[in-house]
Structure formats: C-alpha cells, structure tokens
N, C-alpha and C positions, 0 to 999 in steps of 0.2 A: 674650223670651229670658232676661231677668234673673230671671224668676220660677220658675227651675228647682228651687230647693232644696226645695220642698214639693209636687212634682208628684204629683197624684193619679191614680187609675186611669182617669179619663175617664167611666166609667159612673156616677160620683157625680152628674154632671149629668143623666144620662139618667133617673134615677128620680124626678125632681121631679114632683109631682102636677100634672096639667093637666086642663082641661075637656074633655069629649067633644064630638065634632063629627059631621059627616056626610060621606059620599062617595057621590055618585050616588044619593042617597035611602036609602042603607043606614045603619043605626045602627052607630056605631063600636064599640059593645059587642059586636057580633057578629063582629068581626074576630078570627080565630083565629091568623093568621100574617101577619107583615109581611115581604114579600119585597124584598130589595135586589139589584139587578143589578150584576154585576161584569164589566167588559170588561178582558180581559188576553190577552197573547200566550202562550197555553198550549201552542203548538207553534211550531216554527221556531227561529231562532237566539236569540231573546229569551225562550225558554220558561222558563229559570231565573228570570228576573225576574217572568214571569207567575205562576209557581208561588209565589214569595214574596208577590206581591200577593194571591193567593187565600188563602194561609195567614194573612196579616195580617187580611184581612176575616173569615175564619172565626173567628179568635181573638176579634175584637171582638164578633161575634154570640154566641159562647159566653159571654163575660163578661156581656153584656146578659141572656142567657137563664138565668144562674145555674149554668151547667155547670162553671164553674171554682171553685165554692165561694165562701167569704166574700170580700168586697172588702177588700183590705189597708187598714189604719188604722181603718176604720169598723166592721169586724166584722159586716157585714150581708150577706145573700145576695140577689142580684137575681132576680126572677122574671118577666122579660119587660119590656115597655114599659108602665109603670104608667099613663102618661097615656092609654093606650088600654084600660086594664082588664087588662093583663098578657099580651097575646099574645106569642108567641115571634118571634124574628127569624130569617130564613133568607137565606143568600147563594146567589144563582143565577148561576153563572159562564157566560160566553160567550167562546169562543176567537176572538180577532181574527186569528190566524195570524201567520206570519212573513215573508210576501212583501211587500216594500216597495211594489210597484206595485198589489197587490190588497187589502192590509190596510185602507186608508182606506174603500174602498167596502164591504168586508166588515164593518168596524166599524160603519158606519152601518146596515147591514142587521141586524146582531146587536143593535144598540141598539133598533131598531124592534121586533124580535121579542121582546126582553125586556119591552117595554112592552105590546105588543098581544097576545102569546101567553102569556107567563109572568106577566103582570100585576104587574110590580114597581112599587113606589111611588117609586123613585128609583134612580139609577145612580151608581157610583163607578168609578174606574180609567181605563183605556185605554192608559197608559204612553207610547206613541209619540205624537209631536206631531201628525202628519197624521191618525192614527186618532182622536185626541182631538178634533181640529178637525171632522172629518167626522161623528163620532158626536154631538157636541154640537150641531151644526146640525140633525141629525135630532130630537134630544130637544127642541130649541127649538120645532120645528114641532108636536111632540106635547105640548108644555107639561108636561114632567116634569123635576123637579130632577136635576141632574147635578153631583156633587161630586167634583172631581178632586184627588188627593193626590200624584201621581207624575209630573207633567209641568210643567217650569219655563219653557217658551218664553213670552216676554212677551206676544206678540200675542193669546194665547188669551183673556185677560181684557180685551182692548182692542177687542173686536168689538161691544160693545153688546148682548150676549145677556142676556136676562132670566132664563134658567133655568140658566145655567152658573156654578159657583162653584169657586174653587181654594183649598185649605187651605195648600199648601206654598209655599215661597219661589219667586220668579221668577229668571230668569237675571240680571237687574239686581241683585237682592238678593245673589246669590252673588258677582257682580263687586264689589259694594260691600264685601263681607266680605274679598275678596282685597286690595283697596287699603287697607282699614283695617288689615289685618295688616301691610302694608308700612309704614304710618305709625307703628305702635307699635314697630318695630325700633329698636335702639339706634343703629345706623348705617343711615341711610336709603339704600336702593339708588337709583342714578341712572338707569341705562340699562335700558329694557325692550324686549323684542322679542316679537312674537306669531307663533308657528308654528301654522298652522291648516289644516284640511282644506278643500278647495274645494267641498264639498257644501253644501246649504242649512243644515244645523245648524252646520257649522263657520263659514260666512260670518255666520250670525246671531250666534253667540257672539263672533266677532271684532268685529262691529259694536258689541256691548255694551261690550266693553273699550275700543274706539276712542272711544266716547262718554264713558266714565267717566274715561279717562286725564287729560284736561285738568282735569276737575273735582277730581281728586286731585293736581293740580299736577305731572303727568307728561307728557312728550312721548314718543310711540312712536319708538324708534330703529330702525325697520325692521320689516318684516313679511314672512314667507316662508310660502307655502302649497304644499300638495301634494295630489295626488289620493288620496281615501280608498281604502285597500286596496293602495296602491303598495308593492311589496316592497323596492325599492332606494331608501333615503332618504339615502344618503351625499351626493349633490350638495346637497340642501337643508340638511342638517346641517353640511356643510362651509361653506356660505354663512353659516349662523348663527355658526359658530366664527370664521371668518376675516374676515368683513365686518361682522357686526352686533355681536359681542362683548358680549352683554347681561349685566347684573348679575342680571336676572330674565328668565327665559324663560316666557312663558305658552304652555302646550301645550294647544291647542284641538282636540279630536277628537270625532267623532260616535260612535265605538265604542271599547271598551276594547282591542280588537286593535290599532288604529292607535296608541294611546297606548303600549302595550307595545312595539310595533315601534320607535317613536322612541327609547324609553329603552334598548332593547337595542343599537340602532345607535350611540347616544352612547357606550355602554360599549365597543363595538368600536372606535370612533374614539379612545378614551382621552380623551374630552372631556366635561366636565360644567359647565354654567353654575353660578354660585354658588347660585342658587335656581331651582327649577322649580315652577310652579303649574299643575296639571292642571285644565282646565275642560271639563266634559262627559266623555263616554266611559265613564261608570259605574265610575270607578276605585275607588270606595269599596266596590264589591261584592267579596266574598271571593275569587271565582274569578279576577277580574282581578288583584288584588294577588298572588295565588299564582302566576299566570302570569308576572308581572313579575319575581318573585324579587328578587335582590339589586339589579337595575337600578332597582327602585322605591324603594330606601332614600333617605330624606331628602325625598321628594316632598311637596309641599303639595297638599291637595285640599279643596274645599268641599262640605259635605254638609248636608242638612236634618235629619239624625239622627246622633247620636253614641252609639256603644256605650260609650265611656269615661264620658261623662256619665251615661248610664243606669245603668251598673254601680255607680257610687258614689252613686246617688240612691235613698234608702230606699223611695220610692214607685214609681218607674219600674222599678227592678230586678226586682221580683216579676213584672211583666208580661213583661219580656224573658226571665226564667227560665221562665215558663209557656209562652211561645212555643217556647223551645228544648227544653223537656221534651216538649211536645205533638208537635212536628214533627221533633225530632232534627236541627235545623239552626240556624245562627246567625240572629238577627233582623237583617235588612238594612235599608237606607234605604228600599227599595221596600216591604218588609213593614210598616215603621213608618208610612210614608205612607198605605198602604191601610188599616191599622188606624185611623189618625186620621180619614181621610175617612169611614169607616163610622160611627164614633162621633159625628162631627159631624152627619151626616145623621140618625142615630138620635136625637141630642139634639133636633134640630129637630122630628122626628116626635113625640117624646114631649112636648115643650113645646106643640106645636100641639094635641095630644090628638086627632089626626086623620090620616088618610092622604089627605085631599083635597090635591091638588098645590098649589093656591094657598095653602092655609093652611100647608103645609110650607115653601113658598118664603118666605112672610111671616116664619115663625119663623127661617129661615136668615138673612134680612136683619136680624133683631133680635138674633141670637145674640151673646153677649159672654162667652166662656169664658175664665177666667183661666188663666195658665200652669200652675198646680197641677192643673188638670183635664185636662191632656194628658200624654203621655209624651215630648213633643218639647222640645228646648231653646229654646223660644220664649217670648214674653210671653203667648201665648194664641191665641184664634181670634175675630176680629171682622172682618167683611167690609166693605170700603169700597164706594164707589158703582159701581166696576167689578166687584164681587164677588170681588176678590182679598183674601185674608187679610192685613190690614195689620199684624198682629202676628207674622207669620212672619219668619224670618231664617235665614241660613246660618251654620254654624260652619266654621272652617278647622282642619283636622287635618294633622298631618305623619306620614309613615310612619317609624316608629322601631322597628328590630328586628322588622320584619314586621308590626307593628301600628300603630294610629293613636293619636296623642296630640293633644289639643285645644291649639291655640295662639291662637285667637281665637274669641269675645271673651275678653279677659284674665281676667275674673272666673270663667270656666269652666275656665281652664287650670290644671291641678293642678301645683304645685311648679315653676312657671316664673316 
C-alpha cells in the first residue's frame, strides 16, 4: 500500500522476456491467441457489477494487446504476450446469473465450459462468494489457474486449494483497516455496536469484527441484527439509539439496498451515531452512493480501490481515464479488481512463457510484483502459502459532499 506514488500500468511486468514451453505437445510459438475466462453476473440484480468486471478485464487485455497505444512513462507499445512470441489476449465472458439459489451451480458449470469448450488457460472473477467457491472447486478438479480479484470472504483461501489465488484484500484486512482508522483518531471512540444482517454474509462479517475488536482493545457494547430485505427497521434502530448508544456503529450488510435503508431510517428517526462504518454491501459503488443521497454523508467505507488516490497518481490516473473514455463510465472497485486479476494472470503466463497450466501456476506462486506495477493502493502482489495476496490491503474512505475522501492509511490521506 505504501508504494502507490510511482504506480505503473501493470503491463510493464507482462512484457518481460521468457522462455518458450510446451502445452500438450504443441509448440508455444504456434499459440495465436491466449484466452482468459471471466465469470461474472452479467444478468440479474448484480449485473452492474458484472458489467464493471467485464470492462475491467477487457481494458487489461487491450493494454496487453497494444490497443491502447503507448504505455505511460515508458513510451513503448505492447504487442501481445512476448514470452509466448506475441499472441494476443482475449477475454471470454460467462454469465453466472443473478439467482442466489442457482448461481453457484451455474457458476461451476460455466467454469467447466470455459475450460473444456472455450479452451481458456485460466479464469478470473466470479464476484459472489458462493459462486466463487463452487467455480473454484470445479477448476481445482480441472487443474486450471483461477485468479479472483473481487471476492473478499476469508475462507476462500483457507480451503487448501492448489489452483485458486486471490489478489484483493480479505474481509479481515478490511476490518483491520477500520480499527486502524479508529486508533489514529485524536479522540479514540469507546463504545462500538455492530448492526448486521442475519444472512450468511452478514454473520460472517460480524464474526470478523467480533474477532478483531479485542485485538484492537475494544469490547463490543452490543450487537443488533435484522433480516435482509426487511422494510421496517425502526425497532432495531431504536434499540441502537436507546439501549446501545454507540460512539461507532458498524453497519454490516450483504447488499447496498439494506445499507441505504438503514441510513434513511436513521434520518427519519432524527438520530445519527457519531461515526458509522459500512462493512459489505458494495457501498463504494456509484449507484449505491447515489441512492443513499444525503443519508450517506459522513459514512466511512473500506475499499480495495480508491478513485481519489488514482486520480492524483500520475501513473494510475491514465488507466482510470482510459477506462472512462472507453466505456463512458466511472472505474469502480469491481472493475479495478478485475483489471488487476487479469494482469496478474497475464504476468504469470508471460513469465512462464507457456500456457501449460502447471507452469502458469508455478509462475503465480513465484510472482512478486511491486506496488508500482499495479493500479491499486497496495504494496504489490505476492501470494502467501494459502495463495492470498499478502501485499493487498484496504483503504478507508469517508463520504464527503457525495464523494469519497481517503482517511486511512494516513500517508494516502490528502490534506488531513
């Protein structure tokens, strides 16, 4: 995270020369196209996030292929994966759908189809936790690398899988960023309360906070939960106001709609805890912030990607600008995560000089990308023994006048 000041485009790492190899007896020099499969919810309630994931992946491929012109700073043009002799990269999308009961099975089937029918050499994406879990179990059996950049649930990298890798932060990393933010305040808040949804994502995020609180020298002063999708939240929020009286309210939800409903109900009650930290729910996505309106003002949110940091970074900003020019949409956390996952996989393929899955996996295990080779506010990409990127981290931003301002880590917070 501290190496953000000279962040490079990421494709810098991809063009390193590498030896040629073989895949199923075929000479690598005959490879004319390298296909990367993308799992994303391109339909259903999460289709906006799925579209962002697709766009991020497409921009990464376009940069590798030289379709976006010279690489900033270096003044060179990429012409494909040089380690393989210059073949182009193609993104092959697969829609995992939006039905929470059917999507995991569908994701597993789509993953298998990408490998066996579309002949992809690796996969990225999946977005939803359960879809990611099911799809990665299938790619584990097929022995194909799967690099996830948009799902933070901790257990995904705790299953002992050989072929699954995650570039982005875990829920624990986000929670640590929250408590670090509290520690750096001039007057340290004392009472914390967790308001969370009673579904699996809400329970899981609450468990993370519950575990981290004593480590940060905090005791939970109460917890209140509610059913996801519940319309009348007055009883729960009245309990928070009258009985818990927190200095800090952790708002833990599985959807942005639930988070927005809580904030609006607080406004209706004329009550606002001194600080609210939103955990989960995709609150950093533009459509959620817009829906919250004035009720979201002052909220703290943890994210793997920061538009504010990228906008004042001379190397990351051109990538963000290219995304927004190409797709006429703001680059989101999901898009940035997908972009990074594709470039990470491409870097491994290029370094391996091969599309052979085992050689690509070995290259992923040996990968050590500095922070300046990514567009993310991290220290870089290096996978630990569980295949979690040990150099990823969350930033904490606050909603100020309808936009986000970084408050943690302090070295990234401008003018604070």
